[in-house]
C-alpha positions as CSV (number, residue, x, y, z in Angstrom):
1,M,14.4,23.1,-3.3
2,S,16.3,19.8,-3.4
3,V,17.0,16.8,-2.2
4,L,18.7,16.6,0.6
5,S,20.2,14.3,3.3
6,L,19.1,14.7,7.0
7,E,22.7,15.9,7.7
8,Q,22.7,18.4,4.9
9,F,19.1,19.9,5.6
10,M,19.9,20.6,9.6
11,T,22.8,22.4,8.4
12,T,20.5,24.6,6.1
13,S,19.1,27.7,7.5
14,P,16.1,27.3,8.9
15,E,14.6,30.7,7.7
16,Q,15.1,29.7,4.0
17,M,13.0,26.8,4.8
18,P,9.3,27.7,5.9
19,Y,6.7,25.1,5.1
20,D,3.4,25.0,4.4
21,I,2.9,20.9,4.5
22,I,5.1,18.1,6.0
23,I,4.7,14.7,4.2
24,V,5.9,12.0,6.5
25,G,7.0,9.0,3.9
26,A,7.9,9.1,0.1
27,G,6.1,5.8,-0.5
28,S,3.2,5.0,-2.5
29,A,1.1,7.9,-1.1
30,G,3.9,10.0,-0.2
31,A,5.3,10.8,-3.5
32,V,1.9,11.5,-5.1
33,L,1.0,14.4,-2.6
34,A,4.3,15.9,-2.7
35,A,4.3,16.1,-6.5
36,R,0.9,16.9,-6.8
37,L,1.0,19.9,-3.5
38,S,4.0,21.2,-4.8
39,E,2.0,21.7,-8.5
40,D,1.1,25.1,-6.4
41,E,4.5,27.7,-6.8
42,Q,3.0,28.8,-3.5
43,T,2.8,26.1,-1.6
44,R,6.1,24.8,0.2
45,V,6.1,21.4,0.6
46,L,8.7,19.1,3.1
47,L,8.8,15.7,2.3
48,L,10.6,13.2,4.9
49,E,11.5,9.7,4.1
50,Y,13.8,7.5,6.4
51,G,15.1,5.2,3.4
52,P,17.9,6.2,0.6
53,S,17.2,8.4,-2.3
54,F,18.2,7.4,-5.9
55,D,17.5,9.6,-8.9
56,P,14.7,8.5,-11.0
57,D,16.7,6.4,-13.5
58,G,19.3,5.5,-10.9
59,Y,17.5,3.0,-8.5
60,P,19.9,-0.6,-8.2
61,E,18.5,-3.4,-9.7
62,L,17.0,-4.5,-6.5
63,L,14.4,-2.2,-6.6
64,Y,13.8,-1.4,-10.4
65,S,13.9,-4.9,-11.5
66,G,10.0,-6.2,-11.8
67,N,11.7,-9.4,-11.5
68,I,12.9,-9.2,-8.0
69,I,10.1,-9.0,-5.0
70,A,10.4,-7.3,-1.9
71,A,14.3,-6.7,-2.4
72,N,14.8,-10.1,-1.5
73,G,15.2,-9.0,2.2
74,D,17.8,-6.4,1.9
75,Q,16.8,-4.1,4.7
76,R,18.9,-1.2,3.0
77,Y,15.8,-0.8,1.0
78,E,13.0,-2.5,3.4
79,W,11.7,-2.8,7.1
80,G,12.5,-6.3,8.0
81,Y,9.3,-6.3,9.8
82,Y,8.3,-10.1,11.2
83,A,4.1,-10.3,12.3
84,S,3.4,-12.8,15.0
85,P,2.4,-16.3,14.1
86,V,-0.8,-18.2,14.7
87,S,-0.6,-21.8,14.0
88,Q,2.8,-21.3,11.6
89,P,5.9,-22.9,12.9
90,D,7.8,-19.4,12.5
91,P,7.4,-15.6,12.7
92,V,6.2,-14.2,9.1
93,Y,8.3,-12.2,7.0
94,T,5.8,-9.0,6.0
95,P,8.3,-6.3,4.0
96,R,7.4,-3.0,3.6
97,G,9.4,-0.6,1.4
98,K,11.8,2.1,2.8
99,T,12.9,4.2,0.0
100,L,11.7,7.1,-2.8
101,G,8.9,5.1,-4.0
102,G,8.2,3.0,-0.8
103,S,6.7,-0.3,-1.6
104,S,5.8,0.9,-4.6
105,A,9.4,-0.1,-5.3
106,I,9.4,-3.7,-4.0
107,N,6.0,-5.1,-5.1
108,A,4.9,-7.4,-7.6
109,A,3.4,-4.5,-9.4
110,V,0.2,-5.7,-10.3
111,A,-1.6,-3.0,-11.7
112,C,-5.1,-3.8,-10.8
113,R,-8.1,-1.4,-9.1
114,A,-10.2,-2.2,-6.2
115,L,-13.6,-3.0,-7.9
116,P,-17.3,-1.3,-7.7
117,W,-18.0,-3.5,-5.1
118,D,-15.1,-2.3,-2.9
119,F,-16.5,1.0,-3.2
120,E,-20.0,0.2,-2.3
121,R,-18.7,-1.0,1.0
122,I,-16.9,1.7,1.4
123,T,-20.1,4.2,1.1
124,A,-22.3,1.8,2.9
125,K,-20.5,2.8,5.8
126,G,-21.5,6.8,5.2
127,L,-18.5,7.7,3.9
128,K,-18.9,10.9,0.9
129,G,-17.3,10.8,-2.0
130,W,-16.0,7.6,-2.1
131,K,-18.6,5.8,-4.9
132,Y,-16.8,4.0,-8.1
133,E,-17.4,7.0,-10.3
134,D,-16.3,9.6,-7.4
135,V,-12.6,7.7,-7.5
136,L,-12.7,6.5,-11.6
137,P,-11.4,9.9,-12.5
138,Y,-8.3,9.8,-10.5
139,Y,-7.7,5.7,-11.4
140,K,-7.5,7.6,-15.2
141,K,-5.4,10.5,-14.0
142,M,-2.9,8.1,-12.3
143,E,-2.3,6.2,-15.4
144,T,-1.0,6.3,-19.1
145,Y,-2.4,2.8,-20.5
146,P,-2.7,2.7,-24.2
147,L,-5.8,-0.1,-24.3
148,G,-9.3,-0.5,-23.2
149,E,-12.1,2.0,-23.5
150,D,-11.7,6.3,-23.2
151,K,-14.4,5.8,-20.2
152,Y,-12.1,3.7,-17.9
153,H,-8.8,4.4,-18.8
154,G,-6.3,7.6,-18.7
155,R,-3.9,8.2,-21.5
156,E,-1.7,10.8,-19.9
157,G,-0.8,10.1,-16.5
158,P,2.4,9.8,-14.4
159,L,2.3,5.8,-14.3
160,P,2.8,3.9,-17.3
161,I,1.0,0.7,-17.6
162,H,1.6,-2.5,-19.6
163,Q,-0.9,-5.0,-20.2
164,M,0.9,-8.2,-20.5
165,T,0.5,-10.7,-23.6
166,L,0.1,-14.5,-23.6
167,E,3.4,-13.7,-25.6
168,E,5.1,-12.1,-23.1
169,I,4.2,-14.7,-19.9
170,T,6.0,-17.6,-19.2
171,P,4.6,-21.2,-20.3
172,V,3.6,-22.0,-16.9
173,Q,1.6,-18.8,-16.5
174,R,0.3,-19.8,-20.2
175,A,-0.8,-22.9,-19.1
176,T,-2.3,-21.9,-15.7
177,L,-4.7,-19.8,-17.6
178,E,-5.2,-22.4,-20.6
179,A,-6.0,-24.6,-17.8
180,A,-8.9,-21.7,-16.2
181,W,-10.3,-21.5,-19.8
182,Q,-10.9,-25.3,-20.3
183,L,-12.7,-25.1,-16.4
184,G,-15.0,-22.0,-18.1
185,F,-13.4,-19.3,-16.3
186,A,-14.0,-16.2,-18.7
187,R,-10.9,-14.7,-20.8
188,V,-10.0,-10.9,-19.3
189,E,-8.8,-8.8,-21.7
190,D,-8.8,-5.9,-19.3
191,F,-8.7,-7.0,-15.3
192,N,-9.9,-3.0,-14.7
193,H,-13.0,-3.0,-16.4
194,P,-15.4,-2.6,-14.0
195,E,-18.0,-4.9,-15.7
196,A,-15.7,-7.6,-17.6
197,N,-13.4,-8.8,-14.7
198,N,-14.3,-12.1,-13.2
199,G,-12.0,-14.6,-15.0
200,A,-8.1,-15.4,-16.2
201,G,-5.8,-13.6,-18.4
202,P,-2.5,-11.6,-18.4
203,N,-1.9,-8.6,-15.9
204,P,-1.9,-4.9,-16.4
205,M,1.7,-4.3,-14.9
206,N,3.4,-1.0,-14.0
207,I,6.9,-2.8,-15.5
208,I,8.0,-1.1,-18.5
209,N,11.1,-3.1,-20.3
210,G,11.5,-4.9,-17.0
211,V,11.8,-1.6,-14.8
212,R,9.4,-1.6,-12.4
213,V,8.2,2.0,-12.6
214,N,7.5,3.1,-9.0
215,T,6.1,6.9,-7.4
216,G,9.7,8.1,-6.7
217,M,10.3,7.8,-10.2
218,A,7.2,8.3,-12.2
219,W,6.1,11.7,-9.8
220,L,9.1,12.6,-8.5
221,T,10.8,13.3,-12.0
222,R,13.6,15.2,-12.2
223,K,11.7,18.4,-13.1
224,V,9.4,18.3,-9.9
225,R,12.4,17.4,-7.8
226,Q,14.0,20.5,-8.6
227,R,10.7,22.6,-7.8
228,P,12.1,25.1,-5.3
229,N,8.8,25.0,-2.9
230,L,9.6,21.3,-2.9
231,T,12.5,19.7,-0.3
232,I,12.6,16.0,-0.1
233,V,15.0,14.7,2.9
234,Y,16.1,11.2,3.2
235,G,17.7,9.5,6.1
236,A,14.9,11.0,8.6
237,L,13.4,8.6,10.8
238,T,10.0,10.6,12.0
239,D,9.1,9.5,15.9
240,K,6.2,11.8,16.5
241,L,4.0,14.5,16.2
242,I,4.3,17.7,17.7
243,V,0.8,18.7,19.1
244,E,-0.4,21.5,21.4
245,E,-3.6,22.4,22.1
246,N,-5.3,19.8,19.9
247,R,-3.1,21.3,16.9
248,V,-0.4,19.1,15.4
249,K,2.3,21.9,14.3
250,G,4.8,19.7,12.8
251,V,7.1,16.4,13.8
252,Q,10.0,15.7,15.7
253,L,12.3,13.1,14.1
254,A,14.4,10.1,15.8
255,D,17.4,12.8,16.7
256,G,15.3,14.9,18.5
257,E,15.0,17.9,15.7
258,Q,11.8,19.6,15.6
259,C,10.3,20.2,12.1
260,F,7.1,22.6,11.8
261,A,4.5,23.5,9.1
262,R,0.6,24.6,9.0
263,Q,-0.3,21.2,8.0
264,T,1.5,17.6,8.2
265,I,0.3,14.6,6.4
266,L,1.0,11.1,7.3
267,S,2.2,8.7,4.6
268,A,4.3,6.4,6.5
269,G,1.9,3.5,5.6
270,A,0.0,1.1,7.6
271,Y,2.6,0.4,9.8
272,G,4.6,3.2,9.9
273,S,1.6,5.9,10.1
274,A,0.3,3.9,13.0
275,A,3.1,3.6,14.6
276,I,4.0,7.5,14.7
277,L,0.6,7.9,15.6
278,L,0.9,5.7,18.7
279,R,4.4,7.1,20.0
280,S,2.5,10.3,19.6
281,G,-0.1,9.4,22.2
282,I,-2.9,9.2,19.7
283,G,-4.3,5.5,20.3
284,P,-6.0,2.9,22.7
285,R,-5.4,4.4,26.3
286,H,-4.9,0.9,27.8
287,H,-2.1,0.5,25.0
288,L,-0.4,3.6,25.8
289,E,-0.3,3.6,29.4
290,S,1.3,0.5,29.1
291,L,4.1,2.2,27.5
292,S,3.7,5.4,29.8
293,I,3.0,7.3,26.5
294,P,0.9,10.5,27.7
295,V,-2.6,10.1,26.0
296,V,-3.2,13.0,23.5
297,K,-6.1,11.4,22.1
298,E,-8.0,8.3,22.7
299,A,-8.5,6.4,19.2
300,P,-8.7,2.8,17.8
301,V,-5.6,3.3,16.2
302,G,-3.8,-0.3,14.8
303,E,-7.0,-2.2,16.1
304,R,-8.5,-3.0,12.7
305,L,-5.3,-4.4,10.7
306,R,-6.5,-6.3,7.6
307,D,-4.2,-7.8,5.0
308,H,-5.0,-10.8,2.4
309,A,-4.1,-13.7,3.0
310,F,-1.4,-15.9,0.7
311,Y,-0.7,-19.5,0.4
312,W,1.9,-21.3,-2.1
313,I,1.3,-24.6,-3.8
314,N,4.6,-25.4,-4.4
315,F,5.6,-27.7,-8.0
316,A,8.7,-29.0,-9.3
317,G,8.4,-28.5,-13.3
318,K,9.9,-30.0,-16.1
319,A,13.5,-29.8,-16.4
320,E,12.6,-28.4,-20.1
321,L,11.3,-25.3,-18.7
322,K,14.7,-23.9,-17.2
323,G,15.4,-20.7,-18.7
324,H,11.5,-19.6,-19.0
325,E,10.9,-18.2,-15.7
326,H,10.4,-14.5,-16.3
327,P,8.4,-12.6,-15.5
328,V,7.9,-13.7,-12.1
329,V,4.7,-12.8,-12.0
330,A,2.3,-11.7,-15.1
331,A,-1.0,-13.6,-14.8
332,Q,-4.1,-14.8,-12.6
333,I,-7.3,-16.0,-11.9
334,W,-9.5,-13.6,-10.0
335,T,-12.8,-14.6,-9.4
336,N,-15.9,-15.7,-7.0
337,S,-16.0,-18.8,-4.7
338,S,-19.1,-19.9,-3.5
339,F,-19.2,-18.2,-0.5
340,A,-19.2,-14.6,-2.4
341,K,-22.5,-12.8,-2.2
342,S,-22.6,-12.5,-6.1
343,A,-19.8,-12.7,-8.7
344,R,-19.2,-9.3,-8.3
345,E,-17.4,-10.1,-5.0
346,M,-14.2,-11.2,-6.3
347,D,-12.9,-13.0,-3.5
348,I,-10.7,-15.4,-4.0
349,A,-7.3,-15.1,-6.8
350,I,-4.6,-17.6,-8.0
351,S,-1.5,-16.4,-9.2
352,P,1.4,-18.7,-11.2
353,S,4.3,-17.3,-10.5
354,H,8.1,-18.2,-10.2
355,L,9.4,-16.9,-7.0
356,L,10.4,-20.8,-5.5
357,P,14.2,-21.1,-5.1
358,A,15.0,-23.5,-8.2
359,D,17.1,-25.6,-6.3
360,L,14.0,-26.5,-4.1
361,S,13.4,-28.8,-6.9
362,P,15.7,-31.8,-8.3
363,T,14.4,-30.8,-11.7
364,G,16.4,-27.1,-11.6
365,V,12.9,-25.7,-12.1
366,A,10.5,-24.6,-9.7
367,F,7.0,-22.8,-9.7
368,S,3.8,-22.0,-7.4
369,L,0.4,-21.2,-7.5
370,G,-0.1,-18.5,-5.2
371,L,-3.6,-18.8,-3.7
372,E,-4.7,-15.2,-2.6
373,L,-7.6,-14.7,-0.5
374,M,-9.1,-11.3,-1.6
375,H,-12.0,-11.0,1.0
376,C,-10.7,-10.9,4.5
377,S,-12.7,-10.7,8.1
378,S,-9.7,-12.0,10.2
379,T,-8.7,-8.8,11.8
380,G,-4.9,-7.9,13.4
381,Y,-3.1,-5.6,15.2
382,I,-0.5,-3.5,15.3
383,R,1.1,-2.0,18.5
384,L,4.3,-1.0,19.9
385,K,6.9,-3.0,21.6
386,S,8.8,0.1,23.0
387,R,8.6,3.9,22.4
388,D,11.8,4.0,20.6
389,P,11.4,4.7,17.3
390,H,14.1,2.5,15.6
391,D,12.3,-0.7,17.2
392,A,10.0,-2.4,15.0
393,P,6.4,-2.8,15.9
394,E,4.6,-5.7,17.2
395,I,2.5,-6.9,14.2
396,A,-0.6,-9.6,14.3
397,L,-1.8,-10.6,11.2
398,N,-4.4,-13.3,12.5
399,H,-4.9,-14.6,9.0
400,L,-7.4,-17.3,8.5
401,T,-8.4,-16.8,12.0
402,T,-12.1,-16.8,10.9
403,E,-14.6,-19.6,9.7
404,D,-15.2,-17.4,6.6
405,D,-11.9,-16.7,5.8
406,M,-10.6,-20.5,6.0
407,R,-13.3,-21.9,3.9
408,R,-13.3,-19.1,1.3
409,M,-9.1,-20.7,1.3
410,V,-9.8,-24.2,1.2
411,E,-12.3,-23.6,-1.7
412,C,-9.6,-21.7,-3.4
413,F,-7.0,-23.9,-2.6
414,R,-9.0,-27.2,-4.2
415,L,-9.2,-24.9,-7.7
416,A,-5.4,-24.5,-7.6
417,R,-5.1,-28.2,-7.1
418,L,-8.2,-28.6,-10.0
419,L,-5.5,-26.3,-12.4
420,A,-3.0,-28.1,-11.9
421,D,-4.5,-31.4,-12.8
422,M,-5.9,-30.1,-16.1
423,P,-3.9,-30.7,-19.1
424,P,-2.3,-28.0,-19.9
425,L,-0.5,-27.5,-16.6
426,R,-0.3,-31.4,-15.6
427,Q,1.9,-31.8,-18.5
428,L,4.6,-29.4,-17.1
429,I,4.8,-30.3,-13.6
430,E,7.0,-33.3,-12.6
431,Y,4.9,-33.1,-8.8
432,E,4.0,-31.4,-6.1
433,I,6.6,-30.6,-3.4
434,S,4.4,-28.9,-1.0
435,P,2.4,-29.5,1.2
436,G,2.7,-32.4,-1.1
437,A,0.9,-35.9,-1.4
438,S,0.7,-36.5,2.5
439,V,-2.3,-33.4,1.9
440,G,-5.2,-35.0,-0.2
441,D,-8.4,-33.5,-0.4
442,D,-9.6,-34.5,3.1
443,E,-10.6,-31.1,4.4
444,S,-9.1,-31.2,7.9
445,D,-5.8,-31.8,6.6
446,I,-6.2,-29.3,4.2
447,R,-7.2,-26.7,7.0
448,Q,-4.1,-27.8,8.8
449,A,-1.9,-27.3,6.1
450,L,-3.3,-23.5,5.5
451,A,-3.1,-22.7,8.9
452,Q,0.4,-24.0,9.0
453,G,1.8,-22.3,5.7
454,V,-0.5,-18.9,5.3
455,S,1.8,-16.0,4.8
456,T,1.2,-12.5,4.0
457,L,0.4,-10.9,0.4
458,Q,1.9,-7.7,1.6
459,H,-1.1,-5.5,1.6
460,P,-1.6,-4.3,5.1
461,C,-4.4,-1.6,5.9
462,S,-7.0,-0.3,7.7
463,T,-5.0,0.8,10.8
464,A,-6.6,4.4,11.3
465,P,-9.5,4.2,9.1
466,M,-12.0,6.2,7.4
467,G,-15.6,6.6,8.9
468,P,-18.2,9.2,9.5
469,P,-18.4,10.8,13.3
470,D,-20.2,8.2,14.9
471,D,-18.2,5.1,14.1
472,P,-16.4,3.7,16.8
473,Y,-14.0,2.4,14.6
474,A,-13.2,5.6,12.7
475,V,-10.0,7.0,13.5
476,V,-10.4,9.9,10.4
477,D,-12.7,11.4,8.1
478,E,-13.5,11.1,4.6
479,N,-10.8,13.6,3.5
480,G,-7.9,11.8,6.0
481,C,-8.3,14.4,9.0
482,L,-7.7,13.1,12.5
483,Y,-10.7,13.3,14.8
484,G,-10.0,15.2,18.1
485,L,-7.3,17.0,16.3
486,H,-6.8,19.9,13.9
487,D,-3.8,20.0,10.8
488,L,-3.1,16.4,10.9
489,R,-4.1,14.2,7.9
490,V,-3.3,10.8,7.3
491,I,-3.4,9.3,3.6
492,D,-2.0,6.1,2.9
493,A,-3.3,2.3,3.3
494,S,-3.8,3.3,6.7
495,I,-7.2,4.8,6.3
496,L,-9.1,2.6,4.0
497,P,-12.1,1.2,6.2
498,E,-12.2,-2.1,4.6
499,I,-9.4,-4.1,2.7
500,P,-10.3,-4.2,-1.4
501,L,-10.6,-7.4,-3.1
502,I,-7.2,-7.2,-5.1
503,N,-3.8,-5.3,-4.8
504,L,-4.0,-2.2,-3.0
505,N,-1.3,0.0,-4.7
506,P,-3.1,1.4,-7.7
507,T,-5.8,2.2,-5.5
508,I,-3.4,4.0,-2.6
509,I,-2.0,6.1,-6.0
510,M,-5.5,7.0,-6.4
511,M,-6.4,8.0,-3.1
512,A,-3.0,10.4,-3.0
513,E,-4.6,11.9,-5.9
514,K,-8.3,12.3,-4.7
515,L,-7.0,13.8,-1.2
516,A,-4.7,15.9,-2.7
517,D,-7.2,17.6,-5.1
518,A,-9.2,17.8,-1.8
519,L,-6.3,19.8,0.3
520,R,-5.5,21.7,-2.7
521,N,-9.0,23.0,-2.8
522,D,-8.7,23.8,1.0
523,I,-5.5,25.9,0.4
524,H,-7.7,27.7,-1.9
525,E,-10.5,28.5,-0.6
526,E,-8.3,29.8,2.7
527,R,-6.3,31.7,0.3
528,K,-9.4,33.2,-1.2
529,N,-10.7,34.4,1.9
530,G,-7.4,36.1,3.1
531,I,-6.1,33.2,5.3
532,H,-3.5,31.1,3.9
533,Q,-0.7,32.9,2.4
534,A,2.2,30.3,1.6
535,G,5.4,31.2,2.7
536,K,5.1,35.1,3.0
537,Q,5.0,37.0,5.9
538,C,2.4,39.3,6.3
539,P,0.7,40.6,10.0
540,D,-2.1,37.8,10.1
541,N,-0.3,35.1,8.3
542,E,3.4,34.5,10.1
543,T,5.7,32.1,8.3
544,I,6.1,28.9,10.3
545,V,9.8,27.7,9.9
546,R,11.9,24.5,11.2
547,R,12.8,24.7,14.9
548,H,10.3,27.8,15.1
549,S,6.7,27.9,16.2
550,R,4.5,30.4,15.4
551,R,0.8,30.9,15.6
552,R,-0.9,31.1,12.7
553,W,-2.1,28.0,11.2
554,F,-3.4,26.6,8.1
555,S,-7.0,25.6,9.2
556,G,-8.5,23.3,6.8
557,C,-8.6,19.9,8.6
558,G,-10.4,20.6,11.5
559,S,-11.6,19.0,14.5
560,R,-15.3,17.3,14.3
561,R,-15.1,14.8,16.8
562,T,-13.5,15.5,20.2
563,S,-14.2,12.2,22.1
């Protein structure tokens, strides 16, 4: 129908708005789901987003600029969350996007896919439909990429991806790659080739002419937003689910208003979706009871939070580099440590970047080598601090708290130092700012520096993981359907059972494409059997409208586990 503020939505006659599907969160997954599900004109979709709405070509510079990460901390556009420190001196800033496009509007826009090795780990858990050959069509469907092999790349998808070149990246980024190549790392032409991506090269990026193309731009186009069966509401903070007799009938907003639909999808991200589930009484019993939240369904929500650990080695650059600091991120070394099971398990990465404030360097030029631990065994959690949806949750990332994680990160640290000492990069460095000369090659000193300085790569996931019915950690099945409740799906980073060995965003988008297809197939089967007729009044299929619950529900997402 249109894009509405919450106030506009609430003053619209509810009889005009029967919905088949409510999607909570218009981010990396939610925007894709809304666009794909509303392609069927018989399916009426309500998309709820707490953050602001912008026209596809009207995002502010804080959000569209590929050289600004995390909206510079502007809480109009990001949630302002912090994680509890372990050995760090301060809480760990962990930004999440809050606008149409979600975190795809504030991230680094590195468009690298998960590896075949990642999907082998997922299918080893007993999940069906998640082999690499199962997901490849959806990676292709989402992108427009003019290079590479047709076998692996899409040519007509919503998301334009640009392969950075050596001429486009900065002198520091070029020198880092040259240093890696001199050390014997392979030249990578296509990081999304499943068999030729271990090495160093410029990144594929969803940045076009300096504009970070987020899912709110690419999927929620002007034409899509004008569909009569799609309503987008911004400024709508979801409090909890409306559950009756093991069926989710809609959502309650923070102001008490209620929205009903046959099917509800949570796409509020690893923190947001978990928090909504917990406030709804779906989670660990001891935690819910500690906040006097009635237990609707005991489940391990929020108990297996994963995230990529990140650490900066910062340098003062030569003064002649001033004015050559964009793009801020554009290249990487992505490889395996000596602790990896094989070269296919690419568990560490190093990214040269220009995100460090220049005034930290006396030369006026500062840059970093970002150390990225891609294989993470450390497990964190997310819990509620209160029942108030306006309160930030308690987040513990617990980075580098396992020996396996720490030893891999130590090796990554030493590799970064080695790169910095190679001639191509060494000639651009005045000196190392931090951790600096006080940390040499003594392993205990390196471990201490890492523990005190570790941060987040901003890739939280696995707070409501997929798994088979007998998996004690599983919250949802392979289609995102929540065990023990009908008519609820979770589709976002929450449901990843393992953290992939690279940036998450393209994989979350792929998952949304794939699971949108699964849901559409379910709806088609229901219609074929005369059960589901979206938006129509008929004796055996009464319409569900806002503030008015009826008894006929789309049943494609059933309950297969009740304990």
